[in-house]
C-alpha positions as CSV (number, residue, x, y, z in Angstrom):
1,M,58.3,125.5,-24.0
2,S,61.0,123.1,-22.8
3,E,64.8,124.4,-22.5
4,A,65.6,121.9,-25.4
5,T,63.1,123.8,-27.9
6,E,63.9,127.3,-26.8
7,R,65.9,129.5,-29.2
8,P,69.4,130.3,-28.3
9,G,70.1,133.8,-26.5
10,P,71.7,136.6,-28.1
11,D,75.1,135.4,-26.9
12,A,74.9,132.5,-29.3
13,D,73.9,135.0,-32.3
14,A,76.8,137.2,-31.3
15,W,79.2,134.3,-31.3
16,A,78.3,133.3,-34.8
17,D,78.4,136.8,-35.9
18,A,81.7,137.2,-34.7
19,C,82.8,134.1,-36.3
20,A,81.5,135.1,-39.5
21,E,83.5,138.6,-39.2
22,D,86.6,136.6,-38.4
23,L,86.3,134.3,-41.2
24,A,85.4,137.1,-43.6
25,A,88.5,139.2,-42.5
26,E,90.6,136.2,-42.8
27,K,89.6,135.7,-46.4
28,E,90.2,139.3,-47.3
29,R,93.7,138.9,-45.8
30,H,94.4,135.9,-47.8
31,R,92.9,137.5,-50.9
32,A,95.2,140.6,-50.6
33,R,98.1,138.5,-49.9
34,Y,97.6,135.8,-52.6
35,G,95.2,137.1,-55.1
36,T,91.8,135.9,-55.9
37,P,91.5,132.2,-55.8
38,P,90.6,130.2,-58.8
39,G,86.9,129.5,-59.1
40,S,85.3,126.3,-59.5
41,A,86.3,124.0,-62.5
42,A,83.1,125.1,-64.4
43,E,83.9,128.8,-63.8
44,E,87.4,128.3,-65.0
45,L,86.0,126.4,-68.1
46,R,83.8,129.4,-68.9
47,K,86.7,131.6,-68.5
48,L,88.9,129.6,-70.7
49,F,86.1,129.3,-73.2
50,D,85.6,133.2,-73.2
51,A,89.3,133.6,-73.6
52,V,89.6,131.4,-76.6
53,T,86.5,132.9,-78.2
54,D,88.1,136.4,-77.7
55,K,91.3,135.4,-79.3
56,V,89.7,133.8,-82.1
57,S,87.6,136.8,-82.8
58,G,90.8,139.0,-82.5
59,L,92.6,136.6,-85.0
60,L,89.7,137.0,-87.4
61,D,89.7,140.8,-87.2
62,G,93.5,141.4,-87.3
63,P,95.5,142.1,-90.3
64,A,96.3,138.6,-91.1
65,G,93.1,137.4,-90.1
66,L,90.7,135.1,-92.4
67,S,89.6,137.2,-95.3
68,G,86.1,137.2,-96.6
69,L,82.9,137.5,-94.7
70,A,81.8,134.1,-95.4
71,A,84.8,132.7,-93.5
72,Q,84.2,135.0,-90.6
73,G,80.6,134.2,-90.5
74,A,81.3,130.5,-90.3
75,V,83.7,130.8,-87.5
76,Q,81.5,133.1,-85.6
77,Q,78.7,130.5,-86.1
78,L,80.8,127.7,-85.0
79,I,82.0,129.5,-81.8
80,S,78.4,130.4,-81.1
81,Q,77.1,127.0,-81.7
82,A,80.0,125.5,-79.4
83,K,79.0,128.0,-76.7
84,S,75.5,127.2,-76.6
85,A,76.3,123.5,-76.4
86,V,78.7,123.7,-73.6
87,E,76.6,126.5,-71.5
88,P,73.7,124.3,-70.5
89,V,76.1,121.4,-69.5
90,I,78.2,123.7,-67.3
91,E,74.9,125.2,-65.8
92,R,73.2,121.7,-65.0
93,N,76.3,119.9,-63.8
94,P,79.1,122.3,-62.3
95,E,80.2,119.7,-59.9
96,V,81.0,117.1,-62.6
97,F,83.7,119.6,-63.6
98,D,85.3,119.8,-60.0
99,H,85.2,115.9,-59.9
100,L,86.9,115.7,-63.3
101,A,89.6,118.3,-62.3
102,A,90.2,116.4,-59.1
103,A,90.5,113.0,-61.0
104,G,92.8,114.6,-63.7
105,S,95.0,116.1,-60.7
106,E,95.1,112.4,-59.1
107,L,96.1,110.9,-62.6
108,L,98.8,113.4,-62.9
109,A,100.1,112.7,-59.4
110,A,100.1,108.9,-60.1
111,Y,102.0,109.3,-63.4
112,R,104.4,111.6,-61.6
113,S,105.1,109.2,-58.9
114,A,105.7,106.3,-61.5
115,V,107.9,108.4,-63.5
116,E,110.1,109.6,-60.5
117,G,110.4,106.2,-59.2
118,H,111.8,104.9,-62.5
119,E,114.2,108.0,-62.7
120,R,115.5,107.1,-59.2
121,R,116.3,103.5,-60.4
122,W,118.0,104.8,-63.6
123,T,119.8,107.3,-61.7
124,A,121.0,104.9,-59.0
125,D,122.1,102.1,-61.7
126,A,124.1,105.0,-63.5
127,E,125.9,105.9,-60.4
128,R,126.8,102.4,-59.9
129,G,128.3,102.2,-63.2
130,R,125.4,99.9,-64.8
131,D,124.4,102.6,-67.3
132,D,122.6,100.9,-70.2
133,G,121.7,104.3,-71.6
134,G,118.0,104.4,-70.0
135,P,115.1,102.8,-71.4
136,G,115.0,101.9,-75.0
137,P,112.3,102.6,-77.4
138,T,110.6,99.1,-76.7
139,E,111.3,98.9,-73.1
140,H,108.2,98.4,-71.0
141,I,107.6,100.6,-67.9
142,D,105.4,98.9,-65.4
143,L,103.0,101.6,-63.9
144,D,101.5,99.0,-61.3
């Protein structure tokens, strides 16, 4: 057996184990200090869906809830159908939701940047005494 194909000795495994332990300890310190980090976008969507389901169920059962078993049954059926439609999509494509969340963040950052630029110009114009009252209802804001 040549040196290139030999397995690394116990020192290589010890180093990898020590690194893994350090990483786990650092993650635990971070979790203790900042709390549990949010899950993937797919997990967060599941949590949101479950929270909405619980809230709707609570509203149905509460004192001001929908009266009549037919209305409650219809709402419960609608919730069940929505959940059965969403779950397979989440299971098959969890990374899609991560990409959508990242794209949404990028769009929000771009919008915020455009608005902040216009606000700076409006504020600068007002400070120079050229206050025209800001953009009118028909003024075009160029986002390019």
